[in-house]
All heavy atoms as a GROMACS GRO file, in nm:
protein
  516
    1MET      N    1   7.784   9.079  11.121
    1MET     CA    2   7.886   8.976  11.111
    1MET      C    3   8.015   9.038  11.064
    1MET      O    4   8.016   9.125  10.978
    1MET     CB    5   7.839   8.869  11.015
    1MET     CG    6   7.946   8.765  10.999
    1MET     SD    7   7.928   8.629  10.877
    1MET     CE    8   7.760   8.627  10.826
    2THR      N    9   8.123   8.997  11.123
    2THR     CA   10   8.255   9.043  11.086
    2THR      C   11   8.324   8.939  11.003
    2THR      O   12   8.328   8.824  11.037
    2THR     CB   13   8.340   9.073  11.211
    2THR    OG1   14   8.271   9.168  11.295
    2THR    CG2   15   8.474   9.129  11.176
    3THR      N   16   8.382   8.984  10.893
    3THR     CA   17   8.461   8.894  10.813
    3THR      C   18   8.610   8.944  10.814
    3THR      O   19   8.637   9.059  10.808
    3THR     CB   20   8.413   8.889  10.667
    3THR    OG1   21   8.420   9.018  10.612
    3THR    CG2   22   8.269   8.836  10.659
    4GLU      N   23   8.698   8.849  10.833
    4GLU     CA   24   8.838   8.883  10.840
    4GLU      C   25   8.902   8.869  10.702
    4GLU      O   26   8.883   8.769  10.634
    4GLU     CB   27   8.907   8.785  10.937
    4GLU     CG   28   9.050   8.826  10.967
    4GLU     CD   29   9.110   8.736  11.070
    4GLU    OE1   30   9.043   8.702  11.164
    4GLU    OE2   31   9.231   8.704  11.057
    5ARG      N   32   8.972   8.973  10.665
    5ARG     CA   33   9.043   8.970  10.536
    5ARG      C   34   9.190   8.980  10.561
    5ARG      O   35   9.234   9.059  10.648
    5ARG     CB   36   8.999   9.087  10.447
    5ARG     CG   37   8.862   9.081  10.402
    5ARG     CD   38   8.821   9.186  10.301
    5ARG     NE   39   8.896   9.311  10.316
    5ARG     CZ   40   8.903   9.405  10.223
    5ARG    NH1   41   8.846   9.386  10.105
    5ARG    NH2   42   8.970   9.515  10.246
    6THR      N   43   9.268   8.902  10.497
    6THR     CA   44   9.411   8.907  10.512
    6THR      C   45   9.474   8.935  10.373
    6THR      O   46   9.416   8.900  10.270
    6THR     CB   47   9.468   8.780  10.569
    6THR    OG1   48   9.435   8.671  10.482
    6THR    CG2   49   9.416   8.752  10.709
    7MET      N   50   9.588   9.000  10.374
    7MET     CA   51   9.662   9.025  10.251
    7MET      C   52   9.794   8.958  10.262
    7MET      O   53   9.854   8.954  10.373
    7MET     CB   54   9.681   9.177  10.236
    7MET     CG   55   9.555   9.257  10.210
    7MET     SD   56   9.589   9.438  10.202
    7MET     CE   57   9.705   9.457  10.075
    8PRO      N   58   9.847   8.912  10.151
    8PRO     CA   59   9.983   8.857  10.157
    8PRO      C   60  10.082   8.966  10.196
    8PRO      O   61  10.059   9.084  10.163
    8PRO     CB   62  10.008   8.810  10.011
    8PRO     CG   63   9.875   8.805   9.947
    8PRO     CD   64   9.785   8.897  10.021
    9ALA      N   65  10.190   8.925  10.256
    9ALA     CA   66  10.294   9.022  10.305
    9ALA      C   67  10.341   9.113  10.190
    9ALA      O   68  10.362   9.231  10.210
    9ALA     CB   69  10.408   8.953  10.369
   10ASP      N   70  10.362   9.055  10.075
   10ASP     CA   71  10.412   9.135   9.959
   10ASP      C   72  10.310   9.242   9.920
   10ASP      O   73  10.348   9.355   9.885
   10ASP     CB   74  10.438   9.048   9.840
   10ASP     CG   75  10.561   8.958   9.858
   10ASP    OD1   76  10.638   8.990   9.950
   10ASP    OD2   77  10.578   8.861   9.783
   11ALA      N   78  10.181   9.214   9.928
   11ALA     CA   79  10.073   9.313   9.895
   11ALA      C   80  10.073   9.422   9.999
   11ALA      O   81  10.057   9.542   9.967
   11ALA     CB   82   9.942   9.246   9.885
   12VAL      N   83  10.088   9.385  10.128
   12VAL     CA   84  10.094   9.484  10.232
   12VAL      C   85  10.211   9.578  10.213
   12VAL      O   86  10.197   9.700  10.219
   12VAL     CB   87  10.097   9.417  10.372
   12VAL    CG1   88  10.118   9.521  10.482
   12VAL    CG2   89   9.971   9.339  10.399
   13ARG      N   90  10.326   9.518  10.189
   13ARG     CA   91  10.447   9.598  10.169
   13ARG      C   92  10.432   9.691  10.047
   13ARG      O   93  10.469   9.810  10.057
   13ARG     CB   94  10.566   9.506  10.145
   13ARG     CG   95  10.700   9.578  10.146
   13ARG     CD   96  10.821   9.483  10.134
   13ARG     NE   97  10.824   9.395  10.248
   13ARG     CZ   98  10.802   9.259  10.244
   13ARG    NH1   99  10.778   9.201  10.127
   13ARG    NH2  100  10.812   9.187  10.350
   14ALA      N  101  10.377   9.646   9.940
   14ALA     CA  102  10.359   9.723   9.822
   14ALA      C  103  10.261   9.839   9.846
   14ALA      O  104  10.281   9.953   9.805
   14ALA     CB  105  10.307   9.641   9.707
   15ALA      N  106  10.152   9.815   9.924
   15ALA     CA  107  10.054   9.918   9.957
   15ALA      C  108  10.117  10.024  10.049
   15ALA      O  109  10.097  10.146  10.028
   15ALA     CB  110   9.933   9.859  10.026
   16ILE      N  111  10.203   9.981  10.142
   16ILE     CA  112  10.270  10.079  10.230
   16ILE      C  113  10.367  10.164  10.149
   16ILE      O  114  10.372  10.289  10.164
   16ILE     CB  115  10.342  10.004  10.347
   16ILE    CG1  116  10.238   9.943  10.441
   16ILE    CG2  117  10.437  10.098  10.420
   16ILE    CD1  118  10.296   9.849  10.544
   17GLU      N  119  10.445  10.100  10.063
   17GLU     CA  120  10.541  10.176   9.983
   17GLU      C  121  10.474  10.274   9.890
   17GLU      O  122  10.519  10.385   9.866
   17GLU     CB  123  10.631  10.081   9.908
   17GLU     CG  124  10.725  10.005  10.002
   17GLU     CD  125  10.807   9.897   9.934
   17GLU    OE1  126  10.783   9.868   9.812
   17GLU    OE2  127  10.892   9.835   9.997
   18ALA      N  128  10.359  10.234   9.831
   18ALA     CA  129  10.283  10.322   9.745
   18ALA      C  130  10.235  10.443   9.821
   18ALA      O  131  10.240  10.556   9.774
   18ALA     CB  132  10.170  10.247   9.679
   19GLY      N  133  10.184  10.422   9.943
   19GLY     CA  134  10.141  10.530  10.028
   19GLY      C  135  10.253  10.627  10.061
   19GLY      O  136  10.235  10.748  10.060
   20GLN      N  137  10.369  10.568  10.094
   20GLN     CA  138  10.483  10.654  10.124
   20GLN      C  139  10.524  10.737  10.003
   20GLN      O  140  10.557  10.857  10.020
   20GLN     CB  141  10.604  10.563  10.164
   20GLN     CG  142  10.584  10.502  10.301
   20GLN     CD  143  10.695  10.404  10.332
   20GLN    OE1  144  10.756  10.344  10.242
   20GLN    NE2  145  10.722  10.379  10.459
   21GLU      N  146  10.518  10.679   9.888
   21GLU     CA  147  10.557  10.758   9.766
   21GLU      C  148  10.458  10.867   9.741
   21GLU      O  149  10.497  10.982   9.706
   21GLU     CB  150  10.564  10.663   9.645
   21GLU     CG  151  10.686  10.573   9.648
   21GLU     CD  152  10.818  10.652   9.651
   21GLU    OE1  153  10.833  10.751   9.582
   21GLU    OE2  154  10.906  10.614   9.735
   22ARG      N  155  10.325  10.843   9.762
   22ARG     CA  156  10.225  10.948   9.743
   22ARG      C  157  10.253  11.059   9.842
   22ARG      O  158  10.242  11.178   9.808
   22ARG     CB  159  10.085  10.893   9.760
   22ARG     CG  160  10.040  10.809   9.643
   22ARG     CD  161   9.890  10.778   9.649
   22ARG     NE  162   9.847  10.722   9.773
   22ARG     CZ  163   9.845  10.586   9.799
   22ARG    NH1  164   9.887  10.502   9.707
   22ARG    NH2  165   9.802  10.542   9.913
   23LEU      N  166  10.281  11.027   9.967
   23LEU     CA  167  10.307  11.131  10.066
   23LEU      C  168  10.435  11.211  10.036
   23LEU      O  169  10.435  11.331  10.040
   23LEU     CB  170  10.323  11.065  10.208
   23LEU     CG  171  10.350  11.161  10.322
   23LEU    CD1  172  10.238  11.265  10.336
   23LEU    CD2  173  10.367  11.082  10.454
   24ARG      N  174  10.542  11.141   9.999
   24ARG     CA  175  10.664  11.209   9.956
   24ARG      C  176  10.644  11.307   9.840
   24ARG      O  177  10.703  11.411   9.834
   24ARG     CB  178  10.773  11.107   9.924
   24ARG     CG  179  10.839  11.047  10.038
   24ARG     CD  180  10.963  10.968   9.997
   24ARG     NE  181  10.996  10.872  10.096
   24ARG     CZ  182  10.977  10.746  10.089
   24ARG    NH1  183  10.932  10.686   9.980
   24ARG    NH2  184  11.010  10.665  10.191
   25ALA      N  185  10.558  11.266   9.750
   25ALA     CA  186  10.529  11.349   9.633
   25ALA      C  187  10.453  11.479   9.672
   25ALA      O  188  10.470  11.582   9.610
   25ALA     CB  189  10.453  11.271   9.526
   26LEU      N  190  10.371  11.468   9.776
   26LEU     CA  191  10.290  11.583   9.817
   26LEU      C  192  10.369  11.679   9.906
   26LEU      O  193  10.338  11.800   9.906
   26LEU     CB  194  10.167  11.535   9.895
   26LEU     CG  195  10.063  11.456   9.817
   26LEU    CD1  196   9.959  11.398   9.910
   26LEU    CD2  197  10.001  11.543   9.709
   27LEU      N  198  10.462  11.634   9.984
   27LEU     CA  199  10.529  11.713  10.084
   27LEU      C  200  10.601  11.839  10.024
   27LEU      O  201  10.589  11.949  10.086
   27LEU     CB  202  10.629  11.631  10.165
   27LEU     CG  203  10.562  11.531  10.261
   27LEU    CD1  204  10.670  11.447  10.328
   27LEU    CD2  205  10.471  11.600  10.361
   28PRO      N  206  10.673  11.832   9.916
   28PRO     CA  207  10.747  11.950   9.867
   28PRO      C  208  10.651  12.067   9.837
   28PRO      O  209  10.696  12.184   9.844
   28PRO     CB  210  10.817  11.902   9.740
   28PRO     CG  211  10.828  11.753   9.762
   28PRO     CD  212  10.706  11.715   9.835
   29ALA      N  213  10.528  12.043   9.804
   29ALA     CA  214  10.435  12.149   9.768
   29ALA      C  215  10.371  12.214   9.890
   29ALA      O  216  10.306  12.319   9.874
   29ALA     CB  217  10.327  12.092   9.673
   30LEU      N  218  10.387  12.155  10.006
   30LEU     CA  219  10.325  12.215  10.128
   30LEU      C  220  10.398  12.338  10.170
   30LEU      O  221  10.524  12.342  10.177
   30LEU     CB  222  10.324  12.113  10.243
   30LEU     CG  223  10.219  12.006  10.235
   30LEU    CD1  224  10.238  11.909  10.355
   30LEU    CD2  225  10.079  12.064  10.236
   31THR      N  226  10.322  12.442  10.194
   31THR     CA  227  10.377  12.568  10.249
   31THR      C  228  10.343  12.576  10.400
   31THR      O  229  10.266  12.494  10.451
   31THR     CB  230  10.312  12.688  10.177
   31THR    OG1  231  10.168  12.686  10.206
   31THR    CG2  232  10.333  12.683  10.026
   32ASP      N  233  10.403  12.672  10.468
   32ASP     CA  234  10.370  12.690  10.610
   32ASP      C  235  10.222  12.711  10.624
   32ASP      O  236  10.156  12.656  10.716
   32ASP     CB  237  10.448  12.806  10.669
   32ASP     CG  238  10.597  12.776  10.688
   32ASP    OD1  239  10.633  12.656  10.683
   32ASP    OD2  240  10.674  12.872  10.703
   33ASP      N  241  10.164  12.793  10.539
   33ASP     CA  242  10.020  12.819  10.550
   33ASP      C  243   9.942  12.694  10.515
   33ASP      O  244   9.837  12.667  10.580
   33ASP     CB  245   9.974  12.933  10.452
   33ASP     CG  246  10.029  13.069  10.502
   33ASP    OD1  247  10.053  13.083  10.623
   33ASP    OD2  248  10.042  13.158  10.413
   34GLY      N  249   9.983  12.619  10.417
   34GLY     CA  250   9.918  12.497  10.382
   34GLY      C  251   9.912  12.394  10.488
   34GLY      O  252   9.814  12.321  10.508
   35VAL      N  253  10.024  12.384  10.564
   35VAL     CA  254  10.031  12.287  10.670
   35VAL      C  255   9.936  12.323  10.780
   35VAL      O  256   9.881  12.234  10.850
   35VAL     CB  257  10.174  12.277  10.722
   35VAL    CG1  258  10.183  12.193  10.847
   35VAL    CG2  259  10.267  12.215  10.617
   36ARG      N  260   9.908  12.446  10.796
   36ARG     CA  261   9.817  12.496  10.901
   36ARG      C  262   9.667  12.473  10.869
   36ARG      O  263   9.585  12.487  10.955
   36ARG     CB  264   9.843  12.643  10.934
   36ARG     CG  265   9.977  12.662  11.007
   36ARG     CD  266   9.994  12.812  11.041
   36ARG     NE  267  10.125  12.833  11.096
   36ARG     CZ  268  10.232  12.884  11.026
   36ARG    NH1  269  10.214  12.917  10.895
   36ARG    NH2  270  10.346  12.899  11.079
   37GLU      N  271   9.640  12.445  10.739
   37GLU     CA  272   9.500  12.427  10.701
   37GLU      C  273   9.442  12.302  10.761
   37GLU      O  274   9.510  12.210  10.800
   37GLU     CB  275   9.495  12.419  10.548
   37GLU     CG  276   9.526  12.552  10.480
   37GLU     CD  277   9.522  12.540  10.327
   37GLU    OE1  278   9.481  12.435  10.279
   37GLU    OE2  279   9.561  12.636  10.264
   38PRO      N  280   9.310  12.299  10.771
   38PRO     CA  281   9.242  12.182  10.826
   38PRO      C  282   9.268  12.057  10.734
   38PRO      O  283   9.280  12.068  10.612
   38PRO     CB  284   9.092  12.218  10.823
   38PRO     CG  285   9.084  12.364  10.803
   38PRO     CD  286   9.214  12.404  10.733
   39SER      N  287   9.269  11.944  10.798
   39SER     CA  288   9.278  11.817  10.724
   39SER      C  289   9.134  11.764  10.709
   39SER      O  290   9.038  11.827  10.750
   39SER     CB  291   9.366  11.718  10.793
   39SER     OG  292   9.299  11.669  10.912
   40GLU      N  293   9.123  11.647  10.656
   40GLU     CA  294   8.991  11.583  10.648
   40GLU      C  295   8.945  11.528  10.781
   40GLU      O  296   8.830  11.490  10.799
   40GLU     CB  297   8.997  11.468  10.543
   40GLU     CG  298   9.018  11.512  10.399
   40GLU     CD  299   8.903  11.594  10.345
   40GLU    OE1  300   8.789  11.558  10.373
   40GLU    OE2  301   8.929  11.690  10.272
   41LEU      N  302   9.037  11.521  10.877
   41LEU     CA  303   9.000  11.476  11.011
   41LEU      C  304   8.948  11.587  11.090
   41LEU      O  305   9.011  11.693  11.107
   41LEU     CB  306   9.124  11.415  11.081
   41LEU     CG  307   9.181  11.289  11.022
   41LEU    CD1  308   9.316  11.255  11.086
   41LEU    CD2  309   9.089  11.174  11.035
   42PRO      N  310   8.828  11.575  11.145
   42PRO     CA  311   8.771  11.688  11.224
   42PRO      C  312   8.862  11.733  11.342
   42PRO      O  313   8.908  11.649  11.420
   42PRO     CB  314   8.640  11.628  11.280
   42PRO     CG  315   8.608  11.514  11.189
   42PRO     CD  316   8.739  11.459  11.144
   43GLY      N  317   8.893  11.861  11.342
   43GLY     CA  318   8.972  11.917  11.450
   43GLY      C  319   9.122  11.900  11.433
   43GLY      O  320   9.200  11.943  11.517
   44TRP      N  321   9.166  11.838  11.324
   44TRP     CA  322   9.309  11.814  11.299
   44TRP      C  323   9.352  11.900  11.180
   44TRP      O  324   9.294  11.898  11.074
   44TRP     CB  325   9.333  11.670  11.261
   44TRP     CG  326   9.329  11.572  11.377
   44TRP    CD1  327   9.232  11.563  11.472
   44TRP    CD2  328   9.425  11.472  11.406
   44TRP    NE1  329   9.258  11.460  11.560
   44TRP    CE2  330   9.378  11.401  11.519
   44TRP    CE3  331   9.541  11.428  11.347
   44TRP    CZ2  332   9.446  11.295  11.574
   44TRP    CZ3  333   9.611  11.320  11.401
   44TRP    CH2  334   9.568  11.257  11.514
   45SER      N  335   9.464  11.968  11.196
   45SER     CA  336   9.526  12.039  11.086
   45SER      C  337   9.614  11.934  11.009
   45SER      O  338   9.634  11.828  11.058
   45SER     CB  339   9.616  12.152  11.136
   45SER     OG  340   9.727  12.102  11.203
   46ARG      N  341   9.662  11.978  10.894
   46ARG     CA  342   9.757  11.890  10.823
   46ARG      C  343   9.881  11.867  10.904
   46ARG      O  344   9.942  11.761  10.900
   46ARG     CB  345   9.790  11.953  10.687
   46ARG     CG  346   9.674  11.959  10.591
   46ARG     CD  347   9.711  12.035  10.468
   46ARG     NE  348   9.595  12.032  10.374
   46ARG     CZ  349   9.595  12.111  10.262
   46ARG    NH1  350   9.698  12.186  10.233
   46ARG    NH2  351   9.495  12.101  10.182
   47ALA      N  352   9.923  11.969  10.980
   47ALA     CA  353  10.042  11.956  11.066
   47ALA      C  354  10.018  11.845  11.173
   47ALA      O  355  10.107  11.770  11.203
   47ALA     CB  356  10.075  12.089  11.140
   48HIS      N  357   9.896  11.841  11.231
   48HIS     CA  358   9.865  11.736  11.324
   48HIS      C  359   9.881  11.598  11.263
   48HIS      O  360   9.939  11.505  11.321
   48HIS     CB  361   9.722  11.749  11.378
   48HIS     CG  362   9.697  11.863  11.470
   48HIS    ND1  363   9.615  11.965  11.431
   48HIS    CD2  364   9.742  11.888  11.594
   48HIS    CE1  365   9.614  12.055  11.534
   48HIS    NE2  366   9.688  12.007  11.631
   49VAL      N  367   9.826  11.586  11.137
   49VAL     CA  368   9.838  11.455  11.070
   49VAL      C  369   9.979  11.416  11.040
   49VAL      O  370  10.022  11.303  11.067
   49VAL     CB  371   9.751  11.459  10.938
   49VAL    CG1  372   9.770  11.331  10.860
   49VAL    CG2  373   9.604  11.484  10.968
   50LEU      N  374  10.057  11.514  10.992
   50LEU     CA  375  10.201  11.485  10.961
   50LEU      C  376  10.276  11.446  11.089
   50LEU      O  377  10.354  11.354  11.086
   50LEU     CB  378  10.263  11.605  10.890
   50LEU     CG  379  10.211  11.633  10.750
   50LEU    CD1  380  10.266  11.765  10.700
   50LEU    CD2  381  10.249  11.518  10.656
   51SER      N  382  10.250  11.517  11.195
   51SER     CA  383  10.312  11.486  11.325
   51SER      C  384  10.275  11.346  11.372
   51SER      O  385  10.361  11.269  11.421
   51SER     CB  386  10.276  11.590  11.427
   51SER     OG  387  10.340  11.562  11.546
   52HIS      N  388  10.148  11.311  11.356
   52HIS     CA  389  10.104  11.177  11.396
   52HIS      C  390  10.174  11.068  11.311
   52HIS      O  391  10.219  10.968  11.363
   52HIS     CB  392   9.953  11.170  11.383
   52HIS     CG  393   9.897  11.036  11.423
   52HIS    ND1  394   9.883  10.998  11.555
   52HIS    CD2  395   9.843  10.937  11.351
   52HIS    CE1  396   9.831  10.880  11.559
   52HIS    NE2  397   9.807  10.842  11.434
   53ILE      N  398  10.181  11.092  11.182
   53ILE     CA  399  10.244  10.990  11.095
   53ILE      C  400  10.391  10.973  11.137
   53ILE      O  401  10.443  10.862  11.139
   53ILE     CB  402  10.238  11.038  10.948
   53ILE    CG1  403  10.090  11.027  10.901
   53ILE    CG2  404  10.329  10.950  10.858
   53ILE    CD1  405  10.064  11.085  10.760
   54GLU      N  406  10.457  11.089  11.166
   54GLU     CA  407  10.599  11.082  11.206
   54GLU      C  408  10.611  11.000  11.336
   54GLU      O  409  10.703  10.915  11.350
   54GLU     CB  410  10.655  11.219  11.227
   54GLU     CG  411  10.799  11.216  11.275
   54GLU     CD  412  10.852  11.352  11.319
   54GLU    OE1  413  10.773  11.437  11.365
   54GLU    OE2  414  10.974  11.372  11.309
   55GLY      N  415  10.524  11.026  11.434
   55GLY     CA  416  10.532  10.955  11.562
   55GLY      C  417  10.512  10.808  11.549
   55GLY      O  418  10.583  10.725  11.607
   56VAL      N  419  10.414  10.770  11.466
   56VAL     CA  420  10.386  10.628  11.447
   56VAL      C  421  10.504  10.565  11.371
   56VAL      O  422  10.546  10.450  11.410
   56VAL     CB  423  10.254  10.608  11.366
   56VAL    CG1  424  10.239  10.465  11.320
   56VAL    CG2  425  10.137  10.650  11.451
   57ALA      N  426  10.561  10.633  11.271
   57ALA     CA  427  10.672  10.578  11.195
   57ALA      C  428  10.793  10.555  11.288
   57ALA      O  429  10.858  10.449  11.280
   57ALA     CB  430  10.708  10.669  11.082
   58LEU      N  431  10.822  10.651  11.378
   58LEU     CA  432  10.933  10.636  11.471
   58LEU      C  433  10.909  10.516  11.567
   58LEU      O  434  11.002  10.441  11.595
   58LEU     CB  435  10.953  10.765  11.549
   58LEU     CG  436  11.006  10.882  11.466
   58LEU    CD1  437  11.002  11.009  11.551
   58LEU    CD2  438  11.147  10.856  11.413
   59ALA      N  439  10.787  10.504  11.615
   59ALA     CA  440  10.753  10.393  11.705
   59ALA      C  441  10.770  10.260  11.632
   59ALA      O  442  10.827  10.161  11.686
   59ALA     CB  443  10.614  10.405  11.759
   60LEU      N  444  10.725  10.250  11.507
   60LEU     CA  445  10.736  10.125  11.431
   60LEU      C  446  10.882  10.095  11.406
   60LEU      O  447  10.926   9.978  11.406
   60LEU     CB  448  10.655  10.131  11.308
   60LEU     CG  449  10.503  10.135  11.324
   60LEU    CD1  450  10.431  10.157  11.191
   60LEU    CD2  451  10.452  10.004  11.387
   61ALA      N  452  10.962  10.196  11.374
   61ALA     CA  453  11.105  10.175  11.348
   61ALA      C  454  11.173  10.121  11.475
   61ALA      O  455  11.260  10.027  11.464
   61ALA     CB  456  11.167  10.304  11.301
   62ARG      N  457  11.138  10.174  11.590
   62ARG     CA  458  11.193  10.121  11.716
   62ARG      C  459  11.157   9.977  11.735
   62ARG      O  460  11.240   9.892  11.775
   62ARG     CB  461  11.146  10.205  11.838
   62ARG     CG  462  11.216  10.340  11.853
   62ARG     CD  463  11.185  10.404  11.988
   62ARG     NE  464  11.044  10.425  12.009
   62ARG     CZ  465  10.971  10.534  11.970
   62ARG    NH1  466  11.039  10.628  11.906
   62ARG    NH2  467  10.851  10.545  11.997
   63GLN      N  468  11.033   9.943  11.711
   63GLN     CA  469  10.987   9.802  11.726
   63GLN      C  470  11.064   9.714  11.630
   63GLN      O  471  11.104   9.601  11.668
   63GLN     CB  472  10.838   9.794  11.699
   63GLN     CG  473  10.755   9.851  11.812
   63GLN     CD  474  10.606   9.841  11.781
   63GLN    OE1  475  10.561   9.814  11.670
   63GLN    NE2  476  10.524   9.862  11.886
   64ALA      N  477  11.083   9.760  11.510
   64ALA     CA  478  11.154   9.675  11.411
   64ALA      C  479  11.300   9.657  11.457
   64ALA      O  480  11.353   9.541  11.448
   64ALA     CB  481  11.152   9.738  11.274
   65ARG      N  482  11.363   9.760  11.507
   65ARG     CA  483  11.500   9.750  11.556
   65ARG      C  484  11.511   9.648  11.669
   65ARG      O  485  11.601   9.568  11.676
   65ARG     CB  486  11.556   9.881  11.596
   65ARG     CG  487  11.603   9.968  11.479
   65ARG     CD  488  11.690  10.086  11.526
   65ARG     NE  489  11.621  10.176  11.616
   65ARG     CZ  490  11.539  10.274  11.576
   65ARG    NH1  491  11.516  10.294  11.447
   65ARG    NH2  492  11.481  10.352  11.663
   66CYS      N  493  11.415   9.658  11.763
   66CYS     CA  494  11.418   9.566  11.877
   66CYS      C  495  11.386   9.425  11.835
   66CYS      O  496  11.442   9.329  11.892
   66CYS     CB  497  11.314   9.615  11.980
   66CYS     SG  498  11.355   9.762  12.063
   67ALA      N  499  11.309   9.406  11.735
   67ALA     CA  500  11.273   9.269  11.686
   67ALA      C  501  11.391   9.200  11.629
   67ALA      O  502  11.402   9.079  11.638
   67ALA     CB  503  11.156   9.280  11.584
   68VAL      N  504  11.485   9.276  11.566
   68VAL     CA  505  11.599   9.212  11.504
   68VAL      C  506  11.719   9.205  11.596
   68VAL      O  507  11.818   9.140  11.563
   68VAL     CB  508  11.639   9.283  11.370
   68VAL    CG1  509  11.531   9.271  11.266
   68VAL    CG2  510  11.679   9.424  11.396
   69SER      N  511  11.709   9.264  11.713
   69SER     CA  512  11.823   9.263  11.806
   69SER      C  513  11.830   9.128  11.882
   69SER      O  514  11.739   9.066  11.912
   69SER     CB  515  11.812   9.367  11.917
   69SER     OG  516  11.787   9.496  11.860
   0.00000   0.00000   0.00000
């Protein structure tokens, strides 16, 4: 059985912002060698994960810009 859970918009926004802050705090410590290391995702390096996050963020920003136009 599937149960649907919803979160209030403020809680979603707070969770996203907290995740962004954690990521921003980790980025300065990454070295070129560190970025090439494997991530927790099978077959993905940390660079793959960072590139994916960037691509999704850019797509979401485009959608937001189009939504307000």
